[in-house]
C-alpha positions in Angstrom: 122.0 -23.6 10.3 122.9 -25.6 13.3 124.8 -23.1 15.6 127.1 -25.3 16.4 128.4 -26.0 12.9 128.0 -22.7 12.6 130.5 -21.6 15.4 133.4 -24.7 14.2 132.7 -23.4 11.1 133.9 -20.2 11.8 137.0 -21.2 13.0 139.5 -21.4 10.5 138.2 -18.5 9.0 139.9 -15.5 8.2 136.9 -12.4 9.1 137.9 -8.5 7.9 139.0 -6.5 11.4 136.6 -4.5 13.1 136.8 -1.3 13.3 135.6 1.2 16.6 135.6 0.3 20.0 132.3 -1.7 20.1 133.7 -3.3 17.8 136.6 -4.3 19.0 135.2 -5.4 22.2 133.2 -7.1 20.3 135.8 -9.1 19.0 137.5 -9.5 22.1 134.3 -10.9 23.9 134.1 -13.9 20.5 138.0 -14.9 20.7 137.5 -18.1 18.9 138.4 -21.5 20.3 137.6 -24.9 20.5 134.1 -25.8 20.9 134.1 -27.9 24.4 131.3 -30.5 23.6 130.2 -32.5 26.8 128.9 -35.6 25.9 126.6 -37.3 28.0 124.5 -40.6 28.9 121.0 -39.8 29.1 120.5 -41.1 32.8 122.4 -38.8 34.2 121.1 -35.4 32.6 119.8 -34.5 36.0 123.6 -34.6 37.8 125.5 -33.0 35.1 123.0 -30.2 34.4 125.3 -27.7 36.1 128.5 -28.7 34.1 126.2 -28.1 30.8 126.1 -24.6 31.0 130.0 -24.6 30.8 130.0 -26.4 27.9 130.1 -25.7 24.5 127.0 -27.8 23.3 126.1 -30.7 24.6 125.7 -34.8 23.2 123.9 -36.7 24.7 124.0 -40.6 24.0 121.0 -42.9 22.2 122.1 -46.6 23.1 118.1 -47.8 23.8 114.8 -46.8 23.6 114.3 -45.0 26.8 116.9 -42.8 25.5 114.8 -40.8 23.1 112.5 -39.3 26.2 115.5 -37.7 27.6 116.3 -35.8 24.2 113.5 -34.8 22.5 113.3 -32.8 26.3 116.7 -31.8 26.4 116.5 -30.1 22.6 112.7 -28.2 24.3 113.4 -27.2 27.1 117.6 -26.3 26.9 117.6 -22.9 25.1 121.6 -21.7 26.0 123.5 -24.2 24.6 123.0 -26.7 21.6 122.1 -30.2 22.0 122.5 -32.6 20.0 122.0 -36.3 19.7 125.1 -39.6 19.4 122.9 -42.1 17.9 124.5 -45.8 18.5 121.2 -47.8 19.1 121.3 -50.9 17.2 117.6 -50.8 16.3 116.8 -49.2 13.2 113.5 -48.0 14.7 115.0 -46.0 17.7 117.5 -44.1 15.8 114.7 -42.9 13.0 112.7 -41.6 16.1 116.1 -40.4 17.2 116.7 -38.8 14.1 113.2 -37.0 13.8 113.9 -35.2 17.0 114.5 -31.7 16.5 118.1 -31.3 17.7 120.4 -28.8 15.9 123.1 -31.9 15.8 123.1 -35.1 15.6 126.1 -37.7 15.5 126.1 -41.0 13.7 128.3 -44.0 12.6 128.9 -44.7 9.5 127.1 -47.9 9.4 123.5 -46.4 9.9 121.1 -46.1 6.7 121.5 -43.4 4.7 117.7 -42.5 4.7 118.0 -40.9 8.5 121.0 -38.8 7.7 118.6 -36.3 5.3 117.3 -33.6 7.3 118.9 -30.6 6.4 118.4 -28.3 8.6 121.0 -30.1 11.6 124.3 -30.2 11.6 125.0 -33.6 10.0 128.3 -34.7 12.1 129.8 -38.4 11.0 131.4 -40.0 13.3 135.2 -41.6 11.9 137.8 -44.0 13.6 141.3 -43.4 13.2 142.4 -47.2 11.1 140.2 -45.8 8.4 142.6 -45.7 5.7 143.2 -42.9 3.2 140.7 -43.3 0.6 137.9 -43.9 3.0 138.7 -40.4 5.0 138.9 -38.0 1.7 135.4 -39.9 0.7 134.2 -38.9 4.0 135.0 -35.0 3.9 133.0 -35.3 0.2 130.0 -36.5 1.9 127.3 -34.6 2.1 128.0 -34.2 6.1 128.9 -30.9 8.7 131.8 -32.1 9.7 134.0 -34.9 11.8 134.0 -36.6 14.6 137.0 -38.5 15.1 136.2 -41.7 18.1 137.9 -44.9 19.7 139.3 -46.3 22.0 142.8 -45.0 22.4 142.8 -42.5 25.4 145.3 -41.3 25.8 146.3 -39.1 28.7 149.5 -37.7 28.6 148.6 -36.5 25.0 151.5 -38.6 23.3 153.1 -37.5 19.5 152.0 -40.6 17.6 148.2 -39.5 18.6 149.1 -35.6 17.6 150.1 -37.4 14.6 147.4 -38.7 13.6 145.2 -35.9 14.1 147.3 -34.1 11.5 146.6 -36.5 9.6 142.6 -36.3 9.9 143.0 -32.6 9.3 145.0 -33.2 5.9 143.0 -36.0 4.7 139.5 -34.3 5.3 138.1 -30.6 4.0 135.5 -30.8 7.2 135.9 -28.9 10.6 137.3 -31.7 12.7 136.3 -32.5 16.6 138.5 -35.4 17.9 136.6 -37.4 21.5 139.9 -36.6 24.3 140.0 -37.5 28.2 138.6 -34.1 30.0 142.1 -33.3 32.2 144.8 -32.6 29.1 147.1 -29.8 30.2 147.2 -26.3 28.9 150.3 -27.3 26.8 148.6 -30.6 25.1 144.9 -28.5 24.1 147.5 -25.9 22.3 148.9 -28.4 20.2 145.5 -29.6 19.1 145.1 -26.3 19.0 147.7 -25.4 16.6 147.0 -28.1 14.5 143.8 -27.3 13.4 141.3 -29.2 16.1 137.8 -27.5 16.0 135.4 -28.8 19.1 136.3 -31.4 21.6 134.2 -34.2 22.9 134.7 -34.5 26.8 132.9 -36.9 28.8 130.6 -35.7 31.2 129.2 -37.7 34.0 129.0 -36.3 37.8 130.0 -33.4 39.8 134.0 -34.6 39.5 134.3 -33.8 35.9 131.6 -31.4 36.2 134.8 -29.2 38.2 137.3 -30.9 35.5 135.1 -28.4 32.6 136.3 -25.6 34.8 139.9 -26.1 34.3 139.4 -27.2 30.3 137.9 -23.7 30.2 139.8 -21.8 32.2 143.0 -23.4 30.0 141.5 -22.7 26.3 141.2 -19.7 27.8 144.9 -18.8 27.8 146.1 -20.4 24.9 148.0 -18.6 22.1 145.9 -18.1 18.1 146.7 -21.5 16.5 149.2 -21.4 14.7 148.2 -23.6 11.8 146.7 -19.6 10.5 149.7 -18.7 9.4 149.4 -21.3 7.0 146.4 -20.3 5.7 147.5 -15.8 5.8 150.0 -16.1 3.1 149.4 -15.3 -0.2 148.6 -17.8 -2.8 151.4 -19.0 -4.6 150.7 -18.5 -8.6 153.0 -20.5 -10.9 154.7 -18.6 -13.7 155.9 -19.9 -17.3 159.5 -19.6 -18.1 159.8 -18.5 -22.0 162.1 -21.1 -22.6 165.3 -20.2 -23.8 166.3 -20.1 -27.4 169.5 -22.4 -28.1 172.4 -20.6 -29.1 173.1 -21.0 -32.9 175.7 -23.7 -34.2 178.6 -21.8 -35.2 179.3 -22.5 -39.0 182.4 -23.4 -40.1 184.4 -22.8 -43.3 183.9 -25.9 -44.6 188.0 -27.3 -44.1 189.5 -28.8 -41.3 192.4 -27.2 -39.5 195.4 -29.3 -40.5 
């Protein structure tokens, strides 16, 4: 199974508390938090190699045939973090070759041929736009995919309430883990808001040394976040409706057959 998908799937699961000091120490080091996926263009891989070690996964954009070799090399040599390919090419031949590379996961748009999404051993992440209506979003959650990446041209910095409402709407509509594309310089309070609504991972652009430094600050902020408020919704016991017996109507009083004068 995909290492990235395994991590983001377990984020919302309520695991039993470990027993013993060793288990407590291990649990503390594995504190659940939003996963950071570094989005990298193939030509920038060498420039941001140090920054990749700060991310939980790397997502390499495949926009042309020349990018395939970079993706294949990264998937073969980089073992510290999961590596995935973001299929953006327009050529069907390029898409087919990229989808055949044995990476940890793949991100693809809804316009891609279904035949290129059938590799079950790789994590399958569907790229969706926030303009999709509710029916389409619910349909996306029923597809044989592992997660959804929300990506569009809007990059609010600071994070707005409207954008947060969009994310909450997606969480309510899709049953799969949600990853969102965000600016790399969000504040700790903004990250906490995303954590609270139920976002499982953050996709950020890694392009140069400056963005690598910003990634360091992002990781520090994530480590300082409080437990997500959304867990409170799942810890409550299930409410089972109880059928109440229908109350019998009081018997009608029988008169003596004579009207009072």
